[in-house]
C-alpha positions in Angstrom: 31.5 14.3 -115.1 32.5 11.5 -112.3 30.1 10.0 -109.5 31.1 10.8 -106.4 31.1 8.0 -103.9 29.7 8.4 -100.4 29.9 6.1 -97.5 27.6 5.6 -95.0 28.4 6.5 -91.2 27.8 2.4 -90.4 31.0 2.0 -93.1 33.1 4.2 -92.0 32.4 3.2 -88.6 33.6 -0.4 -89.6 36.5 0.7 -91.3 38.1 3.0 -88.3 37.7 -0.2 -86.0 39.9 -2.4 -88.8 43.4 -3.2 -87.4 46.5 -2.9 -89.8 46.6 -6.5 -90.5 43.4 -6.8 -92.2 43.3 -3.4 -93.8 46.6 -5.1 -95.9 44.2 -8.2 -96.4 41.4 -6.2 -98.0 43.9 -4.2 -99.3 45.4 -7.3 -101.0 42.5 -9.4 -101.4 40.8 -6.4 -103.8 43.8 -6.0 -105.6 44.1 -9.8 -106.2 40.2 -9.8 -107.5 40.7 -6.6 -109.7 44.1 -7.8 -111.2 43.9 -6.6 -115.0 45.4 -10.2 -116.0 44.1 -13.1 -115.0 46.0 -14.9 -112.5 46.8 -18.5 -113.1 44.3 -21.4 -113.1 44.8 -24.1 -110.4 43.0 -27.7 -111.3 41.3 -29.2 -107.9 39.1 -32.3 -107.7 35.7 -31.6 -106.3 33.3 -34.3 -105.2 30.2 -33.0 -105.9 26.7 -35.3 -105.4 25.4 -35.4 -108.9 22.5 -34.2 -108.5 23.6 -31.2 -107.8 25.8 -30.7 -110.2 23.5 -31.4 -113.1 20.9 -29.0 -111.5 23.9 -26.9 -111.3 24.8 -27.3 -115.2 21.2 -26.4 -115.6 21.0 -22.9 -114.3 24.5 -21.9 -116.2 22.7 -23.2 -119.2 20.1 -21.3 -118.4 21.9 -18.1 -118.3 24.1 -18.8 -120.9 27.5 -19.7 -119.2 29.7 -23.3 -118.9 29.0 -24.2 -115.3 32.9 -23.7 -114.4 32.0 -20.1 -115.3 29.5 -19.9 -113.0 31.0 -21.5 -110.0 34.0 -19.3 -110.3 31.8 -16.1 -110.7 29.6 -17.2 -107.5 32.8 -18.4 -105.3 34.1 -14.2 -106.1 30.8 -13.3 -105.5 31.0 -14.6 -101.9 34.5 -13.5 -101.3 33.4 -10.6 -101.8 30.3 -10.6 -99.5 32.3 -12.0 -96.8 34.5 -9.2 -96.9 31.9 -6.7 -96.6 30.8 -8.5 -93.9 33.6 -7.7 -91.8 
C-alpha cells in the first residue's frame, strides 16, 4: 500500500504564489539533490578557526562519520530548509 502525501493549506497557498522562475529553480534544485548518480566533487579551500574545526571533528566522530561527510550533509539540509522557507 502506498502512502498518500497530503499538503497543508499554507503550503498550497505558498506554491500558488510561486513565480515560474521559482518553480523552475525548485525543480532544478530538487533534481540536483536527488540525482541517482553522485555529482562530481569540487575541491575547495576554506579557512576555519582551529577550535571550531576540532569541535566539529569531535561531533562527527561521535556520529560515526567523517567530518567532511558531515559538512556536506549539513549543507544539503540547509539548502532544503532554505528552499522550504521560501
